[in-house]
Structure formats: structure tokens, C-alpha cells
C-alpha positions in Angstrom: 0.0 0.0 0.0 1.2 3.5 -0.7 -0.1 7.0 0.0 0.8 10.2 -1.9 1.0 13.1 0.6 1.1 16.7 -0.5 3.6 18.4 1.8 3.4 22.1 0.9 1.1 23.0 -2.0 -2.4 23.4 -0.6 -1.6 23.7 3.1 -3.3 26.8 4.7 -1.1 28.7 7.1 -2.7 29.1 10.4 -3.9 32.6 11.1 -1.9 32.6 14.3 0.1 30.0 16.2 0.5 26.5 14.8 -1.1 23.4 13.4 0.4 20.0 13.9 -0.8 17.0 11.8 0.3 13.4 11.9 0.8 12.3 8.3 1.9 8.8 8.9 2.6 6.6 11.9 4.2 3.1 12.0 6.0 1.0 14.5 9.3 2.3 13.1 8.6 6.1 12.7 6.1 8.9 12.9 5.9 11.7 10.3 4.4 15.1 11.3 3.8 18.3 9.5 3.9 21.6 11.5 2.4 24.6 9.9 3.4 27.8 11.8 2.3 31.4 11.3 5.1 34.0 11.7 5.8 34.2 15.4 4.3 30.7 16.1 6.2 28.7 18.7 6.7 25.2 19.9 8.1 25.4 23.5 11.1 23.5 24.6 10.6 19.7 24.7 12.4 16.5 23.8 11.6 13.4 21.8 12.2 9.9 23.2 13.8 8.7 20.0 16.0 10.3 17.3 14.3 12.9 15.0 14.9 14.9 11.9 13.4 18.3 11.4 13.3 19.7 7.8 12.1 23.2 6.9 10.0 22.9 3.7 8.7 26.5 3.5 9.7 29.7 5.3 12.3 30.0 8.0 12.4 28.9 11.7 14.7 29.5 14.6 15.3 26.0 15.9 17.0 26.0 19.3 18.9 23.0 20.4 20.1 22.8 24.1 19.8 26.7 24.1 21.8 27.2 20.9 19.9 28.8 18.0 20.0 27.3 14.5 18.6 29.1 11.4 16.5 26.5 9.5 15.5 27.9 6.1 13.5 26.1 3.4 15.5 23.1 2.2 17.6 22.6 5.4 17.4 19.7 7.8 18.7 19.0 11.3 19.1 15.7 13.1 18.8 15.2 16.9 19.7 12.3 19.1 17.1 11.0 21.6 16.1 13.3 24.5 17.9 16.4 23.3 16.0 19.5 24.4 14.8 21.7 21.5 12.3 24.4 20.6 11.3 26.4 17.5 9.9 29.7 16.5 8.7 30.7 13.0 10.5 33.7 11.7 8.0 33.8 8.8 5.0 31.6 7.8 6.6 28.1 7.7 6.0 24.4 7.1 8.2 22.0 8.9 8.4 18.2 8.5 9.4 16.2 11.6 10.3 12.5 11.4 10.5 10.8 14.8 12.1 7.4 14.8 11.1 4.7 17.3 13.1 4.3 20.4 15.5 1.4 20.5 14.4 -1.2 23.1 
């Protein structure tokens, strides 16, 4: 089985704040799309397993353990499990997060 998923084309930007959608979830990974209005934030948190965060549209300030990283469209960052991180949209943005399952 396969599913074709539109990542950026017809996604409305939230008027304010953020919108988080789970696009796909399996035992191995979870794929989420975050749509953020300029100024929208995700407060500091951590994931139990490794993650990748890819900016598809716009620009976000992605803070890792207190250090800022500028993620522009087309850039990606990888984090090990349980690394504290947060993000703030510097402009209307769409971010793709892939969370891999924890090793048991």
C-alpha cells in the first residue's frame, strides 16, 4: 500500500500560532507536518527517539540545548534522543518532523 502526501502545495497557514498534523505513523517512525504562522512557537521539549526536522517552507529559529539554528527552506537537522529543542517561526513556515522509534 502507498499514500501520496502533499507536503506544501495546498496547506493553509494558520492565522496565528501553529497546526500539527500526523501524516503517517508506523512502529518504526512517525511523520508530522507543522504549519506555523510567523511568530508561532513550539516550546522546549524532547523526543524519546531520534528525530529529523526539515524546513520545507519559510524559516524557523530552531533552538537545540539553548543554541539557535537558522533553518531555512531546504535545510534539515538531526537530533539524538532526548535532546531539548524548541522552535519559533521567523516567517510563515511548514516543517516536516520525522521521529524514529526508540531502541528497546
